[in-house]
N, C-alpha and C positions, 0 to 999 in steps of 0.2 A: 504494501499499500505507498502512497505517496502521505509524508507526514501531512504537507499541505492541506488536502483536501481529504484524505481517507482513502481514495479511490483504489482500487485492486489494478496493479500492474498486471502481475502473472498470479496462477495458482495452480498447483500441480495436481496428479491424481488423487493423492491422498486428498487434498482438499473435497475435490470432488463427490469422493467417496463417503466422508465424513458428512458433507452438507448437502447432498443430492442435487447441487448445482453443477452445471456445467460449466467450463474454462469462458465460452459465450455470455452465459448469465452474468458471470462474475467482472471478468474484466470491464473495466472503464465504470464500475459501479462500487459503491461504498457498502460497510456492513451495515449500515442502517438503512441505505436503501433496500437490502436483500432482507431486512428486518433478523437478522442473525441473533440479535443478541436477547434471549430471554430476559435477563436482568439488566437493566442500565449501569446499577452499579459495578458489574463486573468489566463493563465498556469504560467506565470514569477509571476506574483502579486501573486498567491498563496504560491509558492516555497519561493517567497521572505520572505513572510509573516511568513511561518513557519520556516523557517532559522533563521528569526531577531527575532522573540516574542515566537516562539513553539506554537503559534496557530493563525487563521483569525477565523472571524465572519461576517456573512451575505457578502458574495461577490458576485456581480452579475456579472454570467458569459456566456457566449456564447457556448452551446455544441450541437454537431453534431450527431442525432441517427444512428442506424446502416442502417436504409434506406434513410440515406441521409439528412432527415429532420433537420432544424437547431431549436433549442429551447434556451430558456432561464431560468439559473436556478439559487438560492438562496444557495451560499455553505459556510459552515463553519467547520472548520477540526482544528485538535488539535494533537503533537507529542506525543505519549505514549511509554511506554516500555512493549514492548510485546515477552516472551522469550527473555528477556536480549537484545532486538534489537529494535532499534528507529522505531517505525511503526506510518502511518499516518492514524487517525481515520476519515473519513470525512463524512457529512449529506449534501444532496441535492434535494432540495424542487423546484418541478417544478413550476416557473411563469411565464412561457410562455402567457396563456390565460389572465392573470391578466396585465399584461404589455401591450398587444394587446390592452386589453378593455381600459387602462387609456390613450393611445396613440388615440383609438377612440375618447371617451369622451372627452379630451382636443380639440382635433380639431373640433369636434362639437360645443363646446360651443364657441371656440374661433371663428369658422366660423359664428354663428349666432350672437356673437358680435360684431364681424367686420363689419358683413352686415347693422344690424341697427347703429352702431355707427358711421361707416362710409359712410353712406347712404348721397348722396346729397341730397336727399328728406327729409323735415322735416316730422320727427316723432312724433306724441304726444298720449300718453294716457290719456284716459279719463274716470273719475268715477264720476257718479251724477251731470256731466256737468263742472266738474273742472279738471283741468290739473293736472295729477298726474308724467309724465314722459316728458321730453323733449331732442332729442337728438342735436349733436351740429349744425344740418344742422336748425331745428327748432328755434335755441337761435339766429343763423342769419337771418335767414327769419322774423323773428317778430322783429328786430334790438336788442334785448337784449344783454346786456353784459355778463350775464351768465346764465343758465339754472334755477338758483333759482327764477328769476324774471318773470319765466312764470308758476313754480308750484304753486298751489293752486290759478290760476287764472280762474273764469270762461271763458269758452271758446267760448260763444256766445259774450261775451267781444271785443274779435278779429274779430268779423266777422262784415261787413258793414252791416250799420241798415237796408236798402232796402233786402239784403239777408237774415236776420235773420229769417223770419218765415219759408222758406224753412228748413233751418238749425234745427228748434225746430221740425219740422214734422219728419224731418231723426233721430234726437233723441230720438224720441218718437219710431217710428218703431225697431231703436236699442236696444231696451228694449226685442224684442226676437232675442233670442240668435242664431235662425237659418237665420236671414235676416243679409244679406249683402249688403252695401251700394254700390250702383254703382258710377263708377267717376261722379263727377261734376266739373263744371266752376264755380267759384264764386269769391267775393271780401272779402279781410281781411285787416283788419289795424292793422300795427308795432304799437310798442311802443311808436313811435316817432312820429304818426300819420298818417304815408304815406300809401297810399291804393296798395296795390299790387294785380293783377289777379293772382290766383292759380286754382289749380285742386286737388282736394281732393275725397277719399274713406275711408270707413271705417269697420271693422268687430269686432263684440263680440269675446273677450277671456278672458281666466281666467288668472291674474295679480293681484298679492300678496291679493290671498286668497276669490278674488270676480270679478264679471263679469266688464269688461273694454270696452272702446273703442280704439281697435287698429286703430290709423287715420295717413294716409300717406296724406301729403299735398305738392304739386308739384308749384313751382314758374313757371309760364308759362309765365310770359310778357317778358323774353328774347327770349324764344322760337318762341313768335309771331313773333318777329323782325328778329332772327336769325337762321330760320329753316335751309336755305343755309349751313350755317357753321357748322350746326350740325351735318347734312349729310356728310358732308368733316371729319369730327372727331368721327364718329360713330364706328370705328373699334378702335380706342384710348378711348373711352369711355367706351366700352366693355371689352377692355383687364384691365382697371383701375378696373372695379366693380369685376373683380374675384380676385383682390387682397384686396379690401376692402371697395371701393366706400366710402371715407374719401374726400381726396383733391385729384386731380391728376397730376401729370407732366410727361412728354416723354422729354428725350433729345438723341441728337444724337453728340457723341466724335466728331466725322470726321466732321462733317459740322457745329458744334456750334450751331445746332440749339435745342432751348428749348420752350416747349410750356406747360402752366398752365393751370388747370382748375380755375373756380371762387373763390372757395374755396381758392387756395392759393393767388389771390389777396386780400383778404379779411383778412388772416393772415398776412401778411407784409403790409396791408395796400395802395397797389399799385392801380392805376387808373387802370379799366379792360381793356383801349386800350393798355396799356403798354406792349410790346411785345421785351424782352432783348434775347440777344444772352445768351448761356451757359456759357461764362465766365462771361459774366457781372451777371447773374442771381444769378451764386456761389457768388458775394460780399456781398449777403445780410446775409450769414452766419458770425459769429465772426472769428477770424483769426485762432483761435485754431481749428475749426471745417471744415475749407477750404479745407487742406490738406486731410482730413479723407476722405471727400466726395468726393473730387477728385480720390482719389484710389480706393474706392468703384466704383464708377462710370467706371475706367478702368477695372477693375477688371471683373465687370459683363459685359461688352462689349468684352473684350476679350474671358473669359472661359466662361460667363454666371454663375458667382458666384452670388447668390441672397446676399442682404444685409439688416441688419436692425440697423441704428445709431440715438441715440438721440443726440440732437446737440442745439446751441442756436444760432435763428437769430434775426437781429436787422431790425425792421419796419423803413417803412419811417418816421413816427414821434419819433425813437428815443427808441421805447419800445423794450425793452430784452424779446423773447419768449423761452421758452422751444418747441422744435418739435420732431417728431417722423417721420424718413423719411426712407421707404422701397422701394426697387428696385431690379427690374429683367431683365434680357433680352428678349425682345421682337423678337419673330421668326413668321414671315410670309411667309406661304408656303415653309419653310424650309430654309429660307435665313433671318440671321440676320442684324437687321434694326437696333433696337433702344434699350435704356434702359427707362421702363417706371416703375413709382410707387405712393405711394401715398405719403401725406404730411400732419401730425395732430397735431394742436396745443395741446401739454400736458401741459402746464403750469399749469391747474386747478391739474391735477394729481400727478405733482410734488408738488404743495403746498400742497396736500393731503399727498402726503409721508413724506411731512416736519411736517404736524399735528401730524401723526402717531408717528413720531420720539419723539415729544414732548409729548405726550399723553403717551407712552410706558415710558417716563423718569416720568413724573408725578405720573404715577401708582406705577413704582418702587419706590421713594419716599413714597407714601402711603404706601407700603407694609415695608419700613424703618420704618415706626412711627408705627405700630401697637404694641399694647403690647403682641400680641402669636407671636408664632415661625413661620415664612412661611420658608418653605424648597422644594428643588428639589435634587433628586437623580437621579443617570444613574442606567442602569439595574444592576452593579453590586453593587448597594447599596453606591456609593459614593456620599458623598455630594458633588453638582455643584451650587449650589446657597442657602444661608441663608439669613435673614435679619439681621437687629442689635439686636434685642431680644433675640438671641440665645447666643451671647456670656453673657447678663448680667444673663440669666437664667442657663445656662449650666456651667460658667464659663472657658471658654476655649476662647485663644487669635482667632483673624483673622489668624495670621501666620499658628495657631495650625489646624485649621479646612482647610485652603487653601494646606496644606501639602498632602492632602489627608485622610480624616475623613471619614471611614466607619458608618453608620446611626446604624448601631446595638450598636453602643459602646456606644450609648446615652441611653439605657436601660438595665436593669439589666439582668444577666446570663439566669435566669429562663423564661423571656419572650422572649429572642433574637429568639428561633426557630419559635414563632408565630410570632414574626415582620417578619421574613423573608418570611414565606408562606405567611403572608398576603399582602408583596410588591409583589411576583409572582403573586399573584390572583389577584390583582390591574393590573398589566401590562398584565394580561390576558384579561382584560375588565371586570372584574367582580366588580361591584361596591359593597364595603363593607359598605359603610355608616361610623358610628362614632364607634369606635374602642377605649378601655382602656387597657393603659400597666402601669407598674412601669418604670418611667425614673430614673434614676443616673446622678447626675453631676461628674464633674470633682475629687472634691474633696470626691465623693463618697455617698453624700448624698443622699437620693433617695425621690421622690414623686412620686404622683399620676399625669397621665396626659391622654388626648384624643385626639385622632390623627383622622383626614379626609382625606382623600387622593385621586386621579384619576391618572389615567396614564397620561402621555406627548404623544402625535401623533405625528409623523411627517411623514403627508400623512396619509399612512395606518398602518406605522410602530410604535411600541410601543417603546419609544427612553427610559423612565424614569418615574417616580412618583413625582409628585407636589402636597402639602398639607398644613395642618396647624396642628401647636401641641398648647394645651392649659394647663396651670398647672391648676389642679383640686384642689391643696392642699385648699384652702379656702370653695370651694365647698363640699370638703369629711367632713371639718371639721364641717359645716353647717349641712349635712346631719348627721353627728354621733351626735350631739347635738340637731338634731331634734328626734331622734331614742331614746336618753337617756330621752327625754322628753315624750316621746310617753309612754315608759317602768315603767316612773316613775308615768304617768296618770293612766296607767291600775293597778301599783302595789298600789296606792291611791284608784282607786274603789273596789278594791281586799280587802283590809283592812275595808272599809264600809261593802261589802257584808259580810265579817266575822264577824262583829258588830253584823249585821241583825241576823248572824246564832249562835251564842253564844247560846241562850237559847234552839235551836234546840239539838246543841251539846251538852249540859249541860243535857238535859232530854235523849238524848240516851246515855250517858255515864253512868247515874244514874241507869238507867235500865239495861244497860251491867254490871254493877259492881254488881247490886242486882242479878243478874243471878249467877255470879262467887262465890259473899259471899253464895249465899243459897245453891247452890250444894256441895259448899266447907262444910258447916256447917252439911248439910244432911251427907256428906262423912263420916265426923265424927262420926255422930249418929250411923251409920249402921254398922254391922257386917258381912253382905255377901259382899262376893267380887264381885258377878255380881253386885249389887245393887251400890256398890263404884264405879264399872267401869261404869254404866252408868251417873253415876251422874258427874263424871271426864270429860265424854266424852261431856255434856251438858257446864261444866264449859269451856272446850277447846272451844267450838263453841262461848260462850260469849266472851272469851279473842281476838278470831280470827275477831270478829266483833269491837271489840276495835281497834285492831291492824288496820283494813281497813281504819276505820273511822278517825285514826290517820294520816296515808297514804294521805288519801283526802283533811284533812288538810295542810299538808305540800306540796302538790302539787299546792293545790289552791295559797297558799301564796308566791309561787317563783317568781322570778321576771326575771326568763330567757324564752326565748321562747321556750315551748316545740314542738317536731316533730309532725308533720302532719301525722294521719294514719287513717285507716278506724274505723269510730265510727257510732254504731246503735243510731241514734238520739232518738227513743222511749225509751231505756233503760237508755240512762242520763235523758232525761225529767222525768222519774217514781222516779231516786232517788233523783230528784230535788226535786218533790212534797212531797217525803216521807220525806225530809228535812223540808218541808214548814209546813207540817200538824201539827208540835210538836210546830210552833213559832208563828202561828196566832190565831188571836181570834176566838172561835165558832161561831159566828155570820157571819163569812164569809164561806160561800161553796166553796170546790173546785170542780170542774167537769174536768175528764180527757177522752179525746179521743183518743186512742193510736193505730194507723193502725198496727196491727201485721205484714203488708206486707208491712211498711214504708220501703225504702231502707237507705244504709248507706252513707254517706259524708268522703269526707276528711279532717278533722280537728284535732282540739286539744281537748280533752276530758274535760279538768278544763275548756277551754277557754267558750266551748258549754255550760257546767255548769253556769258558769258565765253569760252568755246571760240570760239563763233559770230564775236564780235568779234573777238577775238585774229586768227583766222583770216583775217577779210577785211580787218583792218586790214594784215597782212601781203600780202595781194595786190595793196590800192591805192598801197603802197608800192612793191611788185613792180612794177606797172604804170606807176607816175611819171607825169610829165607829158606823154608821146607819147601817153595813151590808151587805152583796150581794152575788154576785156570782162572782168567777174568773172561768172561763174555758181555759184549753189547749189542744191543740188539734195538733195533729201527723199523716202527711199524706203524699203520692205523688202527685207531681202536674207536668202537663203538660203545657210547655208555648210554643205556637205555633206560636207567633209573639213577636217580639223585642217590650220591653216596657219601657218607661223611667218615671221616678216620680222625685221629687224633690230631691231626696238624692241619687238616685244609677239607673244606668241602666241594666234592666234584659233582658238577651239574651236568645233567641230560645234554648229549650232544656229541660232535665228532672231534677226535681229537688225535693227536700223532703221540704215541708210546714211545720212550725211551726206557728201556732198562739197561741197570749195571750189574752184575752178578758175581761175585768171587766165591773162590772156595777155601777162606781164610777161617780166622777163630768165631766169628758170628759176635751178636751180641746177645744179651739178657732182655727182658721187657722192661725193665727199671732202666737200662741204658737209653732203649729205644723210646722210653719218653722224652729224654734229655738230650738226644743229639742235635736238637736244633738249638737248644738253648747258649746264647753268645758264650765264648770263652771255657764252654765243655767240652774235654778231651779226655779220652783214655788212653793217649798215648804218651811215652815217656815225656819228660822234661826235654824242650830242645827240638823237639820231632814235630810239634803242633801248636797254632794256637788256639785252636778251640774255637774260631772264626768260620772255618770254610762251610761247614754245614747251616750255620746261620744265616750266609751269605747267598748259599744255594736256595733255601727255603725262601728267603726276601724275592730272589730273582723269579722265582717260578710263581710266586703268589702274585706279584707285579705284573706278570705276562696274564695273568688270568688260570693261570694253571693248578694242579696241585700234587703233592708227592707222598707217598706210601711207599713204608717198610715192610720187609718180613726178614727173618732170620731165625735159623738155627744153631744156637751157642754150639761152639767146636767144629760146627760143618759149613756153613753158609751164610750169606747174607746178598738181599735183592734190593734194590731201590725203582723203583717204577716214578717216573716223570711225565703227567699228563700235561701237555700244552695244547690249548683250542687250535686246532685246523681252520684254515682259511680256503674259501671256495676260489682257487686260483692256481693255474701252471705257472711253475716260473720259466721265462724265456732263457734258452739256452741258444745262442748264435755264435756261430765261428767267425773268429777274427778275420775280417777282411781287409787285406793291404790297403793303405789309401796313399795316393801320389802325394810325394812331400812339395808343398808349394812356397815358392820363395818371392822376391820382391826387390825393388832398387831402393828401400827407404836406407836413412842413416841411423844407426843404432850404438849407443853409449853402453857398455859391457863392463861389469863393475864386481870380479871377485877378489877375494886375499889371496885364493889359491892361484898361484900360476899356471899348474898343468890345468887347472879348469878354465882358466882363461884362454888360454891359447886354443883347447878343444872347442870353445863356444866363438871364438872367433874365425877360426877357421870354418866349422860347420856354416856357420852364418854369410861366410862369405862367398862359400859354393854355392848357396841359396839366391845368389847375388844381392846379399844385401852390402852397403858402404857400413864398416864397423871399427869403431875405436872402442880399446881396452883401456881399462887401469885395475889395478891390485891395490889400490888403497881408495875408500869412501872419500876419504877429506880430499885427496886430489882431484877426484871425479866431480868434486861438487866445484871445485875451483874452476875445473874446465868448464864446465857447465855455465857458471856465472860469466864468464867471456865470451860464450857462444848460446847464450840462451835459447834461441830461435833455429840453432842449427840442427839439433837432433829431433828426429821424428819420434824414438822410443827409447827409454832406459830400461835394461835388465841389470838386476842387483842382485845379490846375496844377502842373505839376512845377518847370519852372523859372522860381525866383521871386526876387527880389532878398532878402537876409535871413534866409529859411528855404526851402530847398524843400519839395516836395510830398509826399514820402515822411518828410521829419522831421516837417514837420506831422503826418502821420498817426501817426505813433509817439508824438507827444505827445498826440494827441487819443484814441489807442486806451490810452496809459496810464491816462488820467482813466476813461473808459467802453470798456472790452475788447471791448462786442460792438457798438458805432456800426459800421454800414455805409459805408465810404467807396470812394469812386471817383476814379481818379488819370486828369488826360488830358494828352498830352505829344506832343510835335509833333517832337522828336527829343531823345534823352537817354543817354547811356553809362552812368549810376547807375542806372536802374530797367528792367527787363524783366518780361515774366509771372511767369516763377519768382522774380525776388526780391518783387515785390510780394505773392504768393502766401504768401511765408515770411513778411514784414511782418504780414498778416492784412487785406492790402486785396482788397476786395470783386471789384472790377473795374479793367482798365486800357483806356481808352478813346482811340484816336489822332486827335491833330490832324489839319488841320481836322474838326473834327465835323459832322456832318450832323444835324439834329433828330430823323428818325427813329433813327437812330444811339445818340444819347445819350438819347433818351428809352424806346428799348427796354433800354439799358445799366441804367438807375434802375429801369424796372419788375421786371427780373429779379433786379436786388439787393433792392430791398424786398419781393418777394414771397416770397425766400427767408428774410427775417428777420421772425422770429413777434414780434419785440418792438416792430415800429413802431408810432408811436400811434394811426396811422389818423384822422387829425383829420376831425373833421365827421361821424363816423360815428355 
């Protein structure tokens, strides 16, 4: 709508369904023209809100459809600029059915509550023979001061001894849910020992989650004596039953007549024969209530206005009680005769309300004393309540919070969008559970925090979010310390394993070096070019084996968590057994059964290698000098039912199973219970640290697997490692030789090893590059300063005296930021691919370098650099 004249500019399909008007009916007309407003006050509230605040939210308004039907809508609107003109954008949701259902439900609940609570009959609920509920009339009937005196009491204790046998039989029959007890007259005993003649009946009902007897007991003592009086008052009683059947009264202002039911006499402690007039009856109210009651009676008598009043009465013994008085005009055959109503003692309810206020105060005080932050925010995210902890934790003053503090300001900017989304999801009813964010104090310091929140409902409408915020600083610090200890534990075990592998590594290196030395000497003795080429090829093969071996050792000794990726378990086990064969005594036979169809797992290959080496090394120690057999098997396994053992839970699914069996001295059940405890070992001092199996257990668990152990003391031990199998086939590609590509660019080559400088210079020159080399990083820097634009690329070693490769790269890039730099490293704890990337280094090449590797790296870097000079072009 245009704000200026209220004419509709456009309406959507929802509008047409809601009102019955078509777009053509609405566009160009106002809501007044269409007579949509059923109540003009609703329109005024909308207009006033828009004029004052520029928006309104969730206004309930009655609207009239095109067919004349009246509905109820929930409307929100906002003033926007559209084509430089103030325009009203409104959204209306039809809540007619919901409002009707709410009214019907309230009326039903109130009707049933009044029927029971205001019943002049005593109503008891019984379970297992014990009273679980008593209405006010039951309290009165049994001469109890309150219902609590009856609750939990055996019902038979209240029945006259002579009438109990029949009551027992009726209780037995009551166990049948289809049996309804017929009315029965018998005697009861009140709490003060009086005998009363009653009529009772009962029916099985479901109450508080179980089958109970709903019993109605009526005192018929007075009925027997006063049946004539009851007939005279039959109309009066029927009318009061419609209202609530609590205590009844009937008044006539013109004749000053007043009638009470027995309940009123009981409440005000007046004798039953007492019959006051209306004016005298009003004197039982306190002075403040009398004019209120009189005015309500007058209006009800004259214009039929019903009333509900809470007032205080003073009993004949001086007690002050709270009562609720309800009244309406009685019409008999179209004639207005009197005002009738109910009279209910609500003193206990008032006491409960006071108790609730005290309870609320108690819990508020409890919230204020908690070390966590308790908070409430409205739909806009503004804090509406916080406990005292927030001021200590965040550093704000109560005045700063009270001025209107948005909860998003309590979190770092990077988290605010996520916090806002979570608040919205909570308001929509999506329980998110515990969430973690980074909070920020008033002084800018940050700390980790967890928040658990739920929406606040007013009826069915969300009004905000209430939750708890916990400072996780100490928890996170403890987690970091635990992680550091776990890393140190793994590293200690790796170092132990490296020690065990030393012999095997030395054996392999000697073989590799023997091959390199032997083929090189043969190459020197032979004159034939083809023979030399073959022998040099063998030298390269041996050197590459050495290179891979060094790479494995370095990877194995790293303290960082390597990325998990698809790994062939069978290939890792083969490599581990190859290491083992060079280190174990010949008296121990290794048998391996590796299924070629065994699948892949998502793991870290170094950690997997570590598991196999650790278990096999332990097996070798268990066999000892007497000799024996070490068996290693790899195969697929299907677990059809979830299993649980002492160390892990094995879920149903597909696994790769690795088993390591030895014919050693075995383990007792007590030892098996402790083998995965850190520092527990059965080996002699100096042989083991007791960390190995603890690390194995941690790696297997981290990989989502499980470990099981079986052993026969003095005979054998077998470890089963289950690792979740992934559905994929690992690619196996034959290495395809690629042509070595060169170029005409100018390269500065830096390495402190003269031999490596000569090799690198010759290799790059043969590929067509112009190469200038230096064996000093400092000399190389001075040369570059003299000719900063001469070189297209710099290749430098990392570990050099005077200035390291990364330090040299920083200086070079400071002079020429777009300079391509490649760093070569054999082993360094100060440079890796991530750090190299941050420094602006284009590539990191591992030593020993192969000519095709360095050539490919050079070409890849230069091809990406559009600023290389391309000499000779």
